[in-house]
C-alpha positions in Angstrom: 0.0 0.0 0.0 1.4 3.4 -1.0 1.0 6.7 0.8 -2.0 7.7 -1.4 -3.8 4.4 -0.6 -3.2 5.0 3.2 -4.7 8.5 3.0 -7.8 7.2 1.2 -8.2 4.4 3.8 -7.7 6.9 6.7 -10.3 9.2 5.3 -12.8 6.3 4.8 -12.3 5.3 8.4 -12.7 8.9 9.6 -15.9 9.3 7.6 -17.3 6.1 9.1 -16.4 7.2 12.6 -17.9 10.7 12.2 -21.1 9.3 10.6 -21.4 6.9 13.6 -20.9 9.7 16.0 -23.4 11.9 14.2 -26.0 9.1 14.3 -25.5 8.6 18.0 -25.8 12.3 18.7 -29.1 12.6 16.9 -30.5 9.5 18.5 -29.9 11.1 21.9 -31.4 14.5 20.8 -35.1 15.0 21.8 -37.2 15.2 18.6 -38.6 18.6 19.7 -35.2 20.1 20.0 -34.1 18.6 16.7 -37.1 20.0 15.0 -36.2 23.5 16.1 -32.5 23.3 15.1 -31.3 25.4 12.2 -34.6 27.2 11.9 -33.3 30.7 12.2 -30.0 32.0 11.1 -27.9 33.5 13.9 -27.1 37.2 13.5 -23.7 36.8 11.8 -25.1 34.4 9.2 -28.2 36.5 8.7 -25.9 39.5 8.0 -24.0 37.5 5.3 -27.2 36.4 3.7 -28.5 40.0 3.5 -25.4 40.9 1.5 -25.7 37.9 -0.9 -27.5 38.1 -4.2 -27.8 34.3 -4.5 -27.7 31.8 -1.6 -27.3 28.0 -2.4 -28.1 25.2 0.0 -28.8 21.5 -0.3 -31.5 18.9 0.4 -30.3 16.9 3.4 -29.6 13.2 3.1 -30.1 10.9 6.1 -28.7 12.5 9.3 -27.3 15.6 7.6 -28.1 19.0 9.1 -31.1 20.5 7.4 -30.5 24.0 5.9 -33.8 24.4 4.1 -35.4 26.8 6.6 -32.3 28.9 6.4 -32.8 29.0 2.7 -36.4 30.0 3.2 -35.1 32.8 5.5 -32.8 33.9 2.6 -35.8 34.0 0.3 -37.7 36.2 2.7 -34.7 38.6 2.8 -35.0 39.0 -1.0 -32.2 36.7 -2.0 -32.3 34.4 -5.0 -31.9 30.8 -3.9 -30.6 27.7 -5.5 -29.9 24.0 -5.0 -27.3 21.7 -6.5 -28.0 19.5 -9.4 -25.7 16.4 -9.7 -25.8 14.0 -12.6 -23.0 11.6 -11.6 -20.0 11.3 -9.3 -17.7 12.5 -12.2 -19.7 15.5 -13.3 -19.5 18.9 -11.6 -22.3 20.4 -9.5 -24.6 22.8 -11.3 -26.5 25.2 -9.0 -30.1 25.6 -10.3 -32.4 28.4 -9.2 -35.0 27.1 -6.8 -37.4 28.6 -4.3 -38.5 26.8 -1.1 -41.6 24.8 -1.8 -41.0 24.3 -5.5 -40.8 21.0 -7.2 -37.9 18.6 -6.7 -37.1 15.5 -8.7 -35.0 12.5 -7.8 -31.7 12.5 -9.6 -29.5 9.6 -10.8 -27.7 9.4 -7.4 -31.0 9.3 -5.5 -30.7 12.9 -4.4 -33.7 15.3 -4.5 -32.8 18.2 -6.6 -34.2 20.8 -9.1 -35.0 19.8 -12.6 -32.0 20.0 -15.0 -34.0 22.4 -17.2 -33.9 25.1 -14.5 -31.8 28.2 -14.8 -28.2 27.8 -13.7 -26.9 30.4 -11.3 -23.6 31.4 -9.6 -24.1 31.6 -5.8 -22.5 34.2 -3.6 -23.0 32.1 -0.5 -23.0 28.3 -0.3 -24.5 26.4 2.6 -22.7 23.2 2.3 -23.1 19.7 3.7 -20.2 17.9 5.3 -19.2 14.7 7.1 -16.7 16.5 9.4 -15.0 19.8 10.2 -12.3 21.1 12.5 -11.5 24.4 14.2 -9.3 25.4 11.3 -12.4 25.2 9.1 -11.2 22.2 7.1 -14.1 20.2 5.7 -14.4 16.5 5.1 -17.1 15.7 2.5 -18.5 12.5 1.1 -15.5 11.8 -1.0 -16.8 12.4 -4.5 -15.2 15.9 -4.7 -18.4 17.6 -5.9 -18.1 20.5 -3.5 -14.4 20.8 -3.9 -15.0 21.5 -7.6 -18.0 23.7 -6.9 -15.8 25.8 -4.6 -13.1 26.1 -7.1 -15.6 27.2 -9.8 -17.1 29.8 -7.4 -14.0 31.0 -5.5 -15.6 34.3 -4.4 -18.6 32.6 -2.9 -18.6 32.3 0.9 -18.4 28.6 2.0 -20.6 28.0 5.1 -20.7 24.5 6.5 -23.9 23.4 8.3 -23.3 20.5 10.7 -24.1 18.9 14.0 -21.6 19.7 16.7 -20.8 16.0 17.0 -19.2 16.1 13.5 -16.3 18.2 14.8 -12.9 16.5 14.6 -9.7 17.5 16.4 -7.9 17.8 13.1 -8.7 16.8 9.5 -6.3 15.9 6.7 -6.0 18.6 4.1 -5.1 18.1 0.4 -3.5 20.8 -1.7 -6.7 21.4 -3.7 -8.9 21.6 -0.6 -10.5 25.1 0.0 -11.3 25.6 3.7 -14.7 26.8 4.8 -15.3 30.4 5.8 -17.6 29.4 8.7 -19.4 26.5 10.2 -22.9 26.7 11.8 -23.8 24.0 14.4 -26.7 23.7 16.7 -24.4 25.1 19.4 -22.3 27.8 17.8 -21.1 29.9 14.9 -17.4 29.4 14.0 -16.2 32.0 11.6 -13.0 32.6 9.8 -11.6 36.0 8.5 -13.6 36.1 5.2 -16.9 35.5 7.0 -16.1 38.0 9.7 -15.0 40.7 7.2 -18.0 40.1 4.9 -20.5 40.4 7.7 -19.0 43.6 9.2 
């Protein structure tokens, strides 16, 4: 096994451990508390959304933190809103204009997403899913690289992770192509880096 193989194996093990921790955390969370979580953007995030023209989010899968009420809040602020459209593991993400409550279709990967015929947009702020994060705002995703490529294609967009606190790791491996998050929102706190702090000022 070479160094690259070891890195892949380590990330797979880390993803499995973080998913297990997330599931245990949610199992212990009272349903009433879980239903209220991520319902209203905290002040710093709300300030960032007010400055954005287009806010993108995602439809949660399984135990992922649900950002859709945050997206509805962005709509109420007058922002354009969008969701990702993914065709395959190899193809890049396209952000398609979508308003909360509008139709979603099931894509090839089993994800609920806007129809491919919708208008493609370039977001200013991306609420992104993740498997894990650390205090340096490194992000561990599902492993397909969709968001890595989306971040590279939209370098000026603010990258905001939405996660459960249990998904925090002490330290995550970082590749040369990885772009760190600008902030992470959990049910407990708002963790912001320089770009998010400056943009919301």
